[in-house]
N, C-alpha and C positions, 0 to 999 in steps of 0.2 A: 370345661367351663366356657360357658356362653356361645356355645359351638353353632346355637339357632341365629343371634344376633350378630355374630361375626357374618355367616354367610349371606344374611338379609342384607347386610351395610355394604356387604361387597354385590352384590345385587344392584342395588343402590345407584352406586359409583359410578358403575357401568353405563348409565346412561350418559354420562359425560366422555365414558371415553369418543376419542377420534374427533371430541370436538373442538374447533378453532379457538373458541372465545368461550368465557362464562356468559351470559346471557339470564334476562331474569325468568325467561319459559324456563331454558334445561336447567336453572336453578329450582323454582319452584315445581319441575316433573322429579327430581335427586330427591328434592328435601320431603317431599310427598311419601316418597319410599321409604327413607329415612324414619321419618316420623310414626307410618306403620310398623317398620323395624320393631320401635322402641314400645309402642303400645302391644307389639305382639310378646317383647320379652316381661311382661306385668310393668314399664315403666306407667305410671300415671298420667293422665290424659293433659293437664296443665302443664307439667316438667316437660312433657315429650312437645308440646305445642309452646313454650318459653325456647325450650332446648334449638326448634329447628327455626324459632325467629331471631336469635342470636346469631345462628350460622349462617340464614341469610343475608343478613346485616353487613357481616363481615366480608362476604362471599363477593358481595357486588360491590362494597367498596376496594377491593383489590384488584390490582395490578399485576397479571400475567407476566412472570419472567417470562422471555425467551427458553429457558431453559427448562420451564415447568409446564407441565400439562392442565387442562381446567380439574380432570380427574384427580390430579395429584394434590393440586390446589385443594380442593373441597375434602380430601383423606387427612388434609393436614390441620386445615379448619375445624373438621369435626373433631381429629384426636385432642385439638389445645382445648376445645369445650366438653368432651369428655373430663379432660383433667380438670377444668373447674368444676363440674358437676361435681364429680365424685370427692372434692375438696381441693384440689391447686396443689399441693404438697404434703410430705410427710411429718405426724404428729408423732411424735416419742413418747413414749409410756412415762409417767411421773415415779423414777424412784430416789427422790433427795432428801427424803428421812429418812430415818435412822431409828426401829424398822420401818421401809414403805410398809403401807398397808393398804390391799388391792381387794375393793370387795365386788365380789360375779354376782351380777342380777341377769332375769329373764325370764318368760314361760318355763313349766316343765316339758321337757324333749326337748329343748333347744340345745342342746348339749355342753349347759354348763359346767358339770363335772367332769367329762371330759376337758372341754377345752382347761380347768382350774389346773389340770394336770399338766396338759401340753405347755400350760404356760410358768410351769415350774420348772419342768423341763428344761424350755427356753430360757430361762434366767439363771439355772445353774449355769448350762454348759455354755450359751454364749456372752453372758453378760458377767459370768464370773460369780455369781449370789446363792447367797444362803438362806433358799426359801423355806418356809413351814406353810402347808396346807391344813385349812381350819375346815372341818365336818361340821357345817350349821345345818344341812339338812335332816331335822328332824322327824319329818311326816314321810317321807318317801322310805317305802320298803325297800331294805337293804344299800341305802343312797350314802351310808356311812360307808359300809362294805365295801363299795365299790371305789369310793376313794382308796380306800388302804390298796385294795387292789392296784391301783394306779400308781399310787404312791411308789411302792412297793418296785412296782416297774422301772419307773422315775428315780427309784431311788433316792425319794424326798420325806421326810417325815409328815406324818398326818397327824393333827392332835384330833383328838376328840374326846366329850363327856358322854356316855351312852347313859348316864345315872339323869341327866339334866336334859329337858323340852325348854330350858328359855333357849334359843339362838342368840337373845343380846348378852344373857350372862357367858356363855360360852365363848362369842364371840370376846367380850370383854378380857376372859378370862385367858383366852390363846395369846393375845397382845403383851399379857403381861409375862406370859410364860416364853414368849419369844425374844423379848429384853431380856428375860433370867438367862435364856441359854445361848446368847447371842446372834440369836437369827435376824436377818438382816430386810427380810422382806416379808410380810404375812398376805396369805391367797386366800382369802373366805370363800368359801362354796355355800353360797345361800339355798334355800327350798322356791322350787316352783309352782308354778299351782298350772292345771290345764288351761287356765281363762285368769284374765285380771280380776280378782276381786280387793274387796278395800282392807281385808286381812291381811293379805299379802304384802299390801301395799304398808300397812300400819306397820308391820315387824321389820317389812328391810326399810324402813324410815327409820326404826326405835336404833336398828343394829347401826347406822349410817351414823346417828347421834352418838353412840355410845363409844364408837371406835376413832370418828370422824379421819375415813381413808383420804388418802392422798388421790387414789385412783377410782372411782367407779365404773365398771365396764358392764356394758348392757350386751348381753351374749344373745342373737336370733338367726334361727334357721333361715338360710337363703329361700331355701327349697316352699316358704309359705308366703313369697310375693308381696305383695302391694298390703297383706296384715302384718309382714312384720315391720313396717315402715309403720301402719296405727299403731302396733303396739309399741314400735320404739317410743312414738310423741307422748302416748301416755305414759310411760314409763320416766320419760327426761322431766314430764311436768312434775313429776312425785317426787322424782329423786334426783335431777339436775347434773345426768352423771357427765363424765369426760372424755368419753369415748366407746366407739361399737368395737363388735368381735361379729363377723360373717362366719356362718358355721355349713360343712357341707356342701362349698361352693363345689366340689367335686362330682356332686350330684347331677340330675337331669334338671337342673336349674336354668330357669329365662335368666338371671340376673339382673330384674328389677328393682330390687330392693339394694343392692348394690348400688348400684347407678343412682337412688334418687333418696337415700337413707340421711347421708348427708344435708342434702336442700329441706328436710322436710324438721330435721332437729337440729340442724347447724350445729355438729356434733362431730367433728373426726371417726370413720372408720380406723382401728388401728390394729386389728388383726384380721389374715383369714385363715380359717381351716380348710384345707384341702384334703384329706381324707383319715383314715382309722388311728394308722400309727402315731406315737406319741411327739415322734418329731414332723407330723404332718401337719405343720403350721407356719404359715406367710406374716411376714410383716407387711401393712398396707402400703402401695406406693401409689398413689393415683398414676402417674404415668408408666409406670408400666403395666399397671391395670388399663389402661387405656390401649398401650403396644397393644396387647394380648387379644382384646377386643375387637381392633381392625385388622388380626390377621398379622403384627409384626415382628412378633416371639417376645421373646425377655431376653436377650440375652448376658443383662445385668445379673438377674437372677439365677442364671445357669454358671455364670462363673461366681458367682458367692457361695453355689450350696458345693461345688468343685472344691473352692477353696478351704472349704469347713473338713473336707476329706483330705486336702495336701496336706503331707506329710514334709518338709524341707530338706531333713535329713534322708529320706528315703529318694525324695527327688535327687539328692546330688550323687546320691548312688547309684540310679535308675541312669544318669547319666554317663558315670564311670562305665558302666558295665554296658550300655550304649557304644559311648568312643572306641572299648576295646573289641564291641562284636560278642558281644557276651551275653546278653539278651537272652531270655530262656523261659520256659512254661512256667515258673514256678512266678517269675517277675509278671506275666500275664496274667496267671491266674491273680496274683494281687491287685493288679488293673484294674480286673472284673470286678475283684472287692470290693474297692473303692467306687466304682460306678454302680452298684447295686447300694451301696448305703445313700449315696444323692436321692433316691427315689424313684418314684413310679415310673419306668422306660417311656410311655405313651407321653406322659408329663412333660418329662424332660425334653425331649425332642418337638413337643411342642413349643419352646421356650425357643428356636433356633427359626430365624422367619423362613416362611413358607412351608414348613414339617408339619405344621397342626392340621393345615387344609390336605397335604400330601397323604396322611395318615388317615385322614377321614372315617373312613370305612372300615380302615386293618386293626385289626385285633393283634394286640402284643402283650402273649402272653407275660405275667408278673413274674414268672419261672422260665423266661427266655432265656438265660443263663443254663438252666441247669445242664442242657446236655453238652455242653461246652465244658462246664466243671466236670462233669462225670466222664469226658474224653482223657478229661489232663490228668484226674485223680487215679484213672486206669493205668496211667506210663508208672512206669519205674521211676524211681530218683534218678538214677543215670539217663535214662530219656527226658525226663524233664529237662535236668540239666545243660545236658547234649544232645540238643535237638537232630542233629546233623546224624544220628547213629537209625533214624525212625526211618528203616527198609520196608520192604513189602510185607515181610512175615510178622516185623513187630506190629505196625499197623494193622493186620489183620487180628494178631491177638485184642491189640487197644478195642478195636471195633467189637467185637463179642462180649469182651472184660464192661463194657460200657453202655452196652445196649446198642448201638447204633451202627450203622453199617460203614462200609470201607470208605463209601463216596463222601459222607460225613467228616469222616478223621480226615483223608484227602483235602476235604475243602477247609478244617479248622488250621491244618499245617501249613495250606496254602496265605488263609488269613492272618495267621502269625508273622508268616515271614514276609507279609505286604507289611503287616504294621512294625514291623522291626526297621522296615525300609524305613518307613514313613517316619518314624520316633526320629532313626537317625540324622534322618535327612534335617529334620527340625531341631535337634540337639546340637546339630555342626553348623559350618557356616553357611547350610544350603537356609537352615532357619530365616538368616539374615538377608540373605540371596531373594527369597521369598517375601520376605517385608518389605522389599526394595521394590519389588515389582508390582508388588500392588500398591504400593504408595504411587508409582509413577501410574497405575491405571486408572487409580483415582484422580488424580493431575487432569486427566484427558478427558475426565467425563465434564 
């Protein structure tokens, strides 16, 4: 995500590295590179120019503290301007009505149907809602079937009327059905076209009038760059939508749409799609996105993902085991499975400051844990529960059974032992001591 932009911005800040103070000359040189980086990321010339002008005014008006270098100050100013450019703050989806009606709009191929199912999954799992998906795309072959399949995956009911070819009556009847059956959110997936046309606009405007949605979300493929921004403006002029959803941000995208769409339509980005899986949907926070663009990671999102998989009772049980030195390979396997549920490993690593750059050219296999799981699953129940019995002959048998070498088995056992020691330290008094040391180090800076 934004890999190319991040690299180019980092190079532009190097102009100020080692400089004693900010001058109009070195700011101009830096911002020339920043503007070029933005243009290469498919940001429009006007917005890139306005952005760098705003940064220049702030940079030349700032007094540098003795503890802050010119380069660090410029990064902060650019970060703050990126946050403003992308909307400033996070804007929640409007779910105040019962049922809350959400209308999904966009061009064909933008990912509307997949997003509709992801949104239903998000609202069900994270907001405790009972959503109803509505199939109003009566034109695209297999569109209704696709929504049904996705609805099954997320265990959400899909309302269909395959005898009708009128999206307006389908949407109206679906809302009535939702009220009768006590669904508290209705998500209406509408038809798209390969290009904007008057018939499509008339149809979706008619659906809007019929159901009076709380929320209209415009779904756009972020890989289409400035075309996405132009399409958003056309839809907004007609529908006056409430928010934008950027899909395919995990692809080879330059990011221009994410940076500029807010400026053009003055509507917030509310969600971003970051993968194929049904849970690959993130709420959009401008400050977190700016952090990631500037290579600062995104620890808040990483912690939130971890908390979603966190089981308080399981954690207490694990703490008791660690205190008694009873942590075993069954517990180790559970920890791995929780990490896997958090998402793509490379994406998670990129949320840690500095790791995104370190892993830039590294391929991390989605099945990175398969070898570890195979080794653990090749152990007997006794070996998993009591790792101390793993002598040479047992290790050799496990290596053969799991299709790994004895070296890999030994490496895993060493990792397990190191993890056990670290977790025990963090769960006991060592954790407090470590926090005290970190606080002391921060105070010295």
